[in-house]
Every structure is written in structure tokens, then in C-alpha cells.
Backbone as CSV, one residue per row, in Angstrom:
resi,resn,N_x,N_y,N_z,CA_x,CA_y,CA_z,C_x,C_y,C_z
1,MET,-77.201,77.351,-111.085,-75.887,76.762,-111.005,-75.069,77.223,-112.211
2,THR,-73.882,77.702,-111.981,-72.971,78.111,-113.043,-71.863,77.081,-113.160
3,THR,-71.697,76.525,-114.359,-70.659,75.510,-114.547,-69.403,76.062,-115.204
4,HIS,-69.508,77.186,-115.867,-68.395,77.807,-116.579,-67.949,77.013,-117.805
5,VAL,-68.737,76.000,-118.229,-68.456,75.281,-119.467,-68.835,76.194,-120.621
6,SER,-67.930,76.344,-121.595,-68.192,77.311,-122.655,-68.268,76.719,-124.060
7,SER,-67.776,75.499,-124.264,-67.858,74.941,-125.615,-67.573,73.444,-125.596
8,LEU,-67.975,72.789,-126.668,-67.630,71.391,-126.898,-66.391,71.382,-127.769
9,ARG,-65.337,70.740,-127.318,-64.071,70.739,-128.039,-63.849,69.424,-128.793
10,ILE,-63.925,68.304,-128.089,-63.651,66.996,-128.682,-64.627,65.993,-128.094
11,THR,-65.132,65.104,-128.941,-65.921,63.980,-128.463,-65.339,62.713,-129.079
12,SER,-65.455,61.625,-128.365,-64.835,60.375,-128.767,-65.778,59.520,-129.593
13,VAL,-65.243,58.910,-130.639,-65.936,57.906,-131.423,-65.063,56.656,-131.363
14,LYS,-65.607,55.587,-130.826,-64.860,54.329,-130.742,-64.774,53.692,-132.116
15,VAL,-63.588,53.210,-132.460,-63.340,52.528,-133.724,-62.472,51.306,-133.449
16,LEU,-62.445,50.371,-134.380,-61.633,49.163,-134.203,-60.292,49.251,-134.908
17,ASP,-60.169,50.163,-135.869,-58.924,50.340,-136.623,-58.824,51.820,-136.994
18,GLN,-57.815,52.500,-136.478,-57.735,53.946,-136.697,-57.402,54.303,-138.140
19,ASP,-56.609,53.496,-138.823,-56.308,53.795,-140.226,-57.544,53.601,-141.105
20,GLU,-58.310,52.562,-140.829,-59.567,52.356,-141.556,-60.551,53.481,-141.246
21,ALA,-60.553,53.946,-139.999,-61.415,55.070,-139.617,-61.023,56.333,-140.380
22,LEU,-59.718,56.578,-140.526,-59.262,57.737,-141.302,-59.737,57.642,-142.743
23,ASP,-59.613,56.463,-143.329,-60.056,56.279,-144.702,-61.540,56.604,-144.848
24,PHE,-62.349,56.157,-143.881,-63.783,56.404,-143.954,-64.116,57.866,-143.668
25,TYR,-63.709,58.362,-142.494,-64.131,59.700,-142.079,-63.490,60.806,-142.931
26,CYS,-62.234,60.631,-143.316,-61.578,61.649,-144.142,-61.802,61.382,-145.630
27,GLY,-61.619,60.134,-146.042,-61.718,59.797,-147.460,-63.126,59.829,-148.013
28,LYS,-64.120,59.488,-147.179,-65.498,59.430,-147.682,-66.361,60.586,-147.164
29,LEU,-66.205,60.951,-145.893,-67.064,62.007,-145.326,-66.448,63.399,-145.412
30,GLY,-65.162,63.504,-145.729,-64.559,64.818,-145.943,-63.934,65.469,-144.724
31,PHE,-63.774,64.741,-143.625,-63.076,65.291,-142.468,-61.590,65.431,-142.786
32,GLU,-60.888,66.197,-141.948,-59.441,66.392,-142.062,-58.782,66.034,-140.735
33,VAL,-57.555,65.521,-140.807,-56.799,65.194,-139.593,-56.396,66.489,-138.890
34,ARG,-56.636,66.538,-137.596,-56.200,67.670,-136.765,-54.950,67.303,-135.967
35,ASP,-54.971,66.148,-135.312,-53.825,65.667,-134.539,-53.660,64.183,-134.791
36,ASP,-52.424,63.743,-134.942,-52.118,62.320,-135.068,-50.794,62.102,-134.347
37,ALA,-50.882,61.702,-133.090,-49.690,61.595,-132.249,-49.640,60.243,-131.553
38,ASP,-48.464,59.618,-131.600,-48.231,58.379,-130.867,-47.800,58.762,-129.458
39,LEU,-48.672,58.510,-128.483,-48.378,58.860,-127.097,-47.735,57.695,-126.349
40,GLY,-47.439,56.628,-127.060,-46.862,55.458,-126.428,-47.931,54.500,-125.943
41,PHE,-48.796,54.960,-125.079,-49.869,54.132,-124.538,-51.126,54.187,-125.395
42,MET,-51.170,55.124,-126.357,-52.303,55.240,-127.281,-51.936,56.188,-128.412
43,ARG,-52.690,56.095,-129.493,-52.565,57.029,-130.617,-53.663,58.073,-130.459
44,TRP,-53.275,59.336,-130.324,-54.211,60.454,-130.215,-54.502,60.925,-131.631
45,LEU,-55.708,60.596,-132.134,-56.061,60.863,-133.517,-57.369,61.633,-133.549
46,THR,-57.279,62.924,-133.875,-58.483,63.744,-133.961,-58.684,64.235,-135.387
47,ILE,-59.958,64.397,-135.739,-60.345,64.890,-137.056,-61.393,65.983,-136.876
48,GLY,-61.525,66.821,-137.890,-62.546,67.868,-137.876,-62.969,68.191,-139.297
49,LEU,-64.024,68.940,-139.405,-64.518,69.347,-140.722,-63.731,70.545,-141.238
50,PRO,-63.503,70.621,-142.543,-62.770,71.753,-143.113,-63.412,73.077,-142.718
51,GLY,-62.587,74.027,-142.357,-63.071,75.355,-141.999,-63.593,75.474,-140.581
52,GLN,-63.568,74.382,-139.822,-64.045,74.402,-138.434,-62.946,73.848,-137.536
53,GLU,-62.459,74.668,-136.632,-61.433,74.175,-135.714,-62.034,73.175,-134.720
54,PHE,-63.218,73.484,-134.217,-63.903,72.621,-133.251,-65.381,72.583,-133.594
55,PRO,-66.093,71.547,-133.196,-65.644,70.389,-132.433,-64.868,69.412,-133.300
56,GLN,-64.154,68.517,-132.627,-63.384,67.477,-133.286,-63.854,66.116,-132.794
57,LEU,-63.568,65.096,-133.603,-63.817,63.712,-133.211,-62.479,63.066,-132.879
58,LEU,-62.415,62.408,-131.727,-61.267,61.592,-131.365,-61.591,60.171,-131.807
59,LEU,-60.845,59.656,-132.778,-61.048,58.289,-133.261,-60.253,57.382,-132.335
60,GLU,-60.958,56.737,-131.421,-60.328,56.088,-130.272,-60.585,54.585,-130.266
61,LEU,-59.521,53.834,-130.039,-59.633,52.386,-129.898,-60.150,52.041,-128.512
62,PRO,-60.986,51.012,-128.383,-61.356,50.540,-127.054,-60.104,50.081,-126.304
63,GLY,-60.100,50.295,-125.023,-58.947,49.908,-124.208,-58.196,51.123,-123.740
64,GLY,-56.896,51.098,-123.963,-56.064,52.225,-123.566,-56.025,52.392,-122.071
65,PRO,-55.679,53.557,-121.619,-55.513,53.747,-120.180,-56.813,53.757,-119.384
66,GLN,-57.942,53.978,-120.041,-59.195,54.127,-119.302,-60.009,52.848,-119.177
67,GLN,-59.629,51.757,-119.884,-60.425,50.525,-119.837,-59.516,49.311,-119.701
68,ASP,-59.892,48.409,-118.805,-59.155,47.151,-118.698,-59.543,46.248,-119.874
69,ALA,-58.866,45.099,-120.018,-59.081,44.211,-121.166,-60.515,43.712,-121.252
70,GLU,-61.111,43.372,-120.129,-62.485,42.861,-120.130,-63.476,43.933,-120.579
71,THR,-63.306,45.135,-120.084,-64.177,46.240,-120.478,-63.984,46.571,-121.957
72,ALA,-62.741,46.589,-122.421,-62.461,46.879,-123.829,-63.132,45.849,-124.736
73,ALA,-63.121,44.572,-124.342,-63.787,43.537,-125.136,-65.290,43.782,-125.186
74,ALA,-65.874,44.175,-124.067,-67.311,44.470,-124.038,-67.624,45.680,-124.918
75,VAL,-66.769,46.695,-124.888,-66.971,47.878,-125.724,-66.884,47.504,-127.198
76,ARG,-65.907,46.676,-127.579,-65.798,46.240,-128.975,-67.068,45.520,-129.419
77,ASP,-67.609,44.684,-128.544,-68.837,43.962,-128.863,-70.009,44.928,-129.063
78,LEU,-70.161,45.880,-128.156,-71.238,46.864,-128.282,-71.052,47.732,-129.523
79,LEU,-69.819,48.091,-129.821,-69.514,48.919,-130.984,-69.998,48.246,-132.265
80,THR,-69.662,46.981,-132.444,-70.038,46.291,-133.681,-71.550,46.101,-133.804
81,LYS,-72.260,46.226,-132.680,-73.724,46.152,-132.703,-74.368,47.518,-132.933
82,GLY,-73.538,48.571,-133.022,-74.071,49.915,-133.222,-74.726,50.490,-131.989
83,ALA,-74.274,50.056,-130.801,-74.950,50.416,-129.552,-74.208,51.461,-128.728
84,LEU,-73.272,52.192,-129.315,-72.492,53.151,-128.519,-72.770,54.604,-128.869
85,GLY,-73.943,54.902,-129.360,-74.232,56.294,-129.699,-74.100,56.503,-131.183
86,GLY,-73.842,57.710,-131.585,-73.730,57.989,-133.005,-73.271,59.402,-133.261
87,VAL,-73.172,59.715,-134.535,-72.718,61.027,-134.979,-73.827,61.621,-135.841
88,PHE,-74.124,62.878,-135.630,-75.122,63.598,-136.416,-74.412,64.716,-137.170
89,LEU,-74.536,64.703,-138.491,-73.894,65.686,-139.354,-74.954,66.409,-140.173
90,THR,-74.605,67.573,-140.707,-75.507,68.284,-141.611,-74.837,68.445,-142.972
91,SER,-75.657,68.655,-143.977,-75.203,68.834,-145.350,-76.013,69.950,-145.987
92,ASP,-75.383,70.698,-146.879,-76.111,71.722,-147.636,-76.900,71.112,-148.792
93,ASP,-76.552,69.876,-149.173,-77.267,69.170,-150.244,-77.293,67.691,-149.875
94,VAL,-78.264,67.323,-149.051,-78.302,65.966,-148.499,-78.517,64.905,-149.580
95,LEU,-79.255,65.215,-150.619,-79.480,64.222,-151.672,-78.196,63.944,-152.453
96,ALA,-77.425,64.974,-152.753,-76.138,64.775,-153.430,-75.167,64.032,-152.512
97,THR,-75.187,64.350,-151.219,-74.329,63.651,-150.261,-74.698,62.177,-150.215
98,TYR,-75.985,61.896,-150.154,-76.460,60.511,-150.157,-75.966,59.767,-151.401
99,GLU,-76.154,60.357,-152.572,-75.760,59.699,-153.814,-74.257,59.447,-153.859
100,THR,-73.466,60.419,-153.422,-72.013,60.266,-153.414,-71.593,59.127,-152.501
101,LEU,-72.153,59.079,-151.300,-71.786,58.032,-150.343,-72.301,56.669,-150.786
102,ARG,-73.504,56.622,-151.313,-74.053,55.357,-151.831,-73.158,54.819,-152.937
103,ASP,-72.782,55.702,-153.872,-71.952,55.286,-154.997,-70.543,54.880,-154.559
104,ALA,-70.101,55.382,-153.403,-68.779,55.028,-152.860,-68.824,53.721,-152.067
105,GLY,-70.018,53.122,-151.973,-70.135,51.841,-151.297,-70.301,51.916,-149.797
106,VAL,-70.651,53.083,-149.293,-70.883,53.244,-147.854,-72.130,52.451,-147.460
107,ASP,-72.125,51.908,-146.255,-73.248,51.112,-145.739,-74.402,52.043,-145.363
108,ILE,-75.351,52.224,-146.284,-76.519,53.074,-146.064,-77.559,52.257,-145.299
109,THR,-78.044,52.786,-144.195,-79.035,52.075,-143.381,-80.447,52.603,-143.597
110,GLN,-80.567,53.820,-144.115,-81.881,54.375,-144.439,-81.709,55.398,-145.547
111,GLU,-82.502,55.271,-146.589,-82.469,56.227,-147.690,-83.018,57.565,-147.212
112,PRO,-82.802,58.634,-147.984,-83.301,59.944,-147.560,-84.810,59.926,-147.299
113,VAL,-85.183,60.579,-146.221,-86.578,60.648,-145.822,-86.866,62.060,-145.309
114,GLU,-88.062,62.543,-145.638,-88.501,63.851,-145.149,-88.883,63.719,-143.682
115,GLN,-88.362,64.598,-142.871,-88.660,64.658,-141.446,-89.219,66.051,-141.149
116,PRO,-89.858,66.239,-140.011,-90.338,67.580,-139.673,-89.222,68.634,-139.603
117,TYR,-87.991,68.224,-139.352,-86.871,69.163,-139.241,-86.082,69.304,-140.540
118,GLY,-86.382,68.491,-141.560,-85.655,68.535,-142.821,-85.608,67.158,-143.455
119,THR,-84.579,66.911,-144.234,-84.397,65.620,-144.894,-83.120,64.994,-144.367
120,ASP,-83.170,63.696,-144.076,-81.945,63.041,-143.636,-81.910,61.589,-144.080
121,PHE,-80.744,60.977,-143.903,-80.569,59.556,-144.192,-79.586,58.974,-143.190
122,GLY,-79.581,57.656,-143.121,-78.731,56.981,-142.155,-77.673,56.134,-142.826
123,LEU,-76.550,56.006,-142.156,-75.473,55.142,-142.603,-74.734,54.605,-141.397
124,ARG,-73.795,53.730,-141.661,-72.994,53.136,-140.603,-71.532,53.227,-141.017
125,ASP,-70.654,53.546,-140.056,-69.226,53.513,-140.370,-68.771,52.056,-140.409
126,PRO,-67.538,51.776,-140.802,-67.102,50.382,-140.948,-67.125,49.560,-139.659
127,PHE,-67.332,50.202,-138.526,-67.263,49.516,-137.234,-68.639,49.314,-136.606
128,GLY,-69.663,49.945,-137.176,-71.018,49.809,-136.659,-71.613,51.078,-136.096
129,ASN,-70.817,52.140,-135.967,-71.347,53.395,-135.426,-72.397,53.982,-136.361
130,PRO,-73.589,54.290,-135.824,-74.609,54.912,-136.670,-74.302,56.394,-136.907
131,ILE,-74.608,56.846,-138.118,-74.409,58.243,-138.505,-75.674,58.698,-139.220
132,ARG,-76.130,59.902,-138.910,-77.248,60.534,-139.623,-76.703,61.792,-140.277
133,ILE,-77.102,62.019,-141.521,-76.748,63.258,-142.217,-78.045,63.941,-142.613
134,SER,-78.195,65.200,-142.194,-79.444,65.942,-142.376,-79.211,67.240,-143.130
135,GLN,-80.214,67.630,-143.871,-80.303,68.982,-144.408,-81.487,69.606,-143.694
136,LEU,-81.206,70.544,-142.821,-82.242,71.123,-141.973,-83.125,72.078,-142.762
137,SER,-84.412,72.100,-142.415,-85.393,72.900,-143.153,-85.508,74.330,-142.642
138,GLY,-85.024,74.575,-141.448,-85.198,75.894,-140.854,-86.462,76.008,-140.021
139,ALA,-87.184,74.902,-139.859,-88.395,74.911,-139.031,-88.031,75.228,-137.586
140,THR,-88.936,75.900,-136.913,-88.719,76.219,-135.501,-88.969,74.972,-134.648
141,ASP,-88.488,75.001,-133.426,-88.746,73.893,-132.497,-90.241,73.651,-132.347
142,GLU,-91.017,74.729,-132.271,-92.458,74.589,-132.113,-93.086,73.909,-133.326
143,GLU,-92.648,74.277,-134.527,-93.175,73.657,-135.743,-92.813,72.168,-135.801
144,ILE,-91.602,71.841,-135.396,-91.164,70.440,-135.393,-91.979,69.632,-134.395
145,GLU,-92.151,70.165,-133.194,-92.935,69.463,-132.169,-94.376,69.261,-132.629
146,ARG,-94.962,70.292,-133.230,-96.345,70.187,-133.716,-96.448,69.102,-134.784
147,ALA,-95.507,69.047,-135.702,-95.536,68.027,-136.766,-95.428,66.633,-136.193
148,TYR,-94.576,66.437,-135.182,-94.468,65.101,-134.565,-95.740,64.747,-133.799
149,ARG,-96.349,65.710,-133.136,-97.622,65.444,-132.430,-98.699,65.045,-133.433
150,GLU,-98.770,65.753,-134.550,-99.774,65.438,-135.570,-99.544,64.036,-136.145
151,GLN,-98.275,63.657,-136.362,-97.986,62.298,-136.832,-98.435,61.263,-135.816
152,ALA,-98.157,61.513,-134.537,-98.543,60.563,-133.492,-100.062,60.426,-133.399
153,ASP,-100.790,61.541,-133.598,-102.251,61.499,-133.538,-102.838,60.677,-134.684
154,ARG,-102.147,60.609,-135.818,-102.646,59.858,-136.979,-102.418,58.354,-136.811
155,VAL,-101.546,57.963,-135.912,-101.230,56.531,-135.753,-102.170,55.840,-134.829
């Protein structure tokens, strides 16, 4: 089957306050605003990492044209519980990134830990969205799978 899909352009991250989201994602994580437009029925607010045009994150409020009030309330509830997915980022120096974010008062959910694929840590944005930041080791898929199998065998 050929789908003709060629790239990921934008993915949505639900937030409860777009200005607070800008402060967190741009002010603390280093993203930059790509689009900020008042469309009347919603604010189209996208961000991306410096030097990368795509992919982008759409910082989106629950509701808008795609959700009725009842659904938007349910989404807000799930969001604050951290149940709507997450964002995975990479860093060239994960320990320095961890220290910078910790010192900035970011909600760290897991300190840096060695994984078969590298080192990573967990945090949460101000709304409950989980975020992982990793420094990849360069291990192959086969090496990663073998390491996880060996861990499971030891348990």
C-alpha cells in the first residue's frame, strides 16, 4: 500500500493556557515561535526548535472547532492527569539539560537514568503533559532489544 505521506509537519500538544505554554516551551526548553495567529475561533500557535523548520508543535487549547464543551472538559481532565501522550526530545548533553531545567524549577518526574538506548530523564509541563529528554547512545535496535531482554531475564 502506498500512502504518499512524506513527512511529519505539525503535531498537537494540548495546553490549558497558551501564554503559559509559550513561557515553558520557549522560555525553558528553547523552542521558538513559528506561527501565532488569531483565527477568531482559535489561536493558531506553533513552535519549533531552532534550526529546524519541522516538525512543529501546535500548542492547542481543548475545545475549539473540533470538540464540544463536554468533550473539551473531559480532555482538560485527562490533560491534568498526564494521560494524553507526551513529547520526546533529545539533547547533546542530557545531564547539563537536566541541571538547567531542575535549577529553573521545572517539575522533574525522574532524574537522569541510564537506559539501553542512552540516558534520559522525565519532566512534566505546567499542564501535566509528560516529556522525556534523552541523549542517545548510538546503540543499534538489536543491541537495545538484547539489553531489554537481558534485564527482563534478571527479574
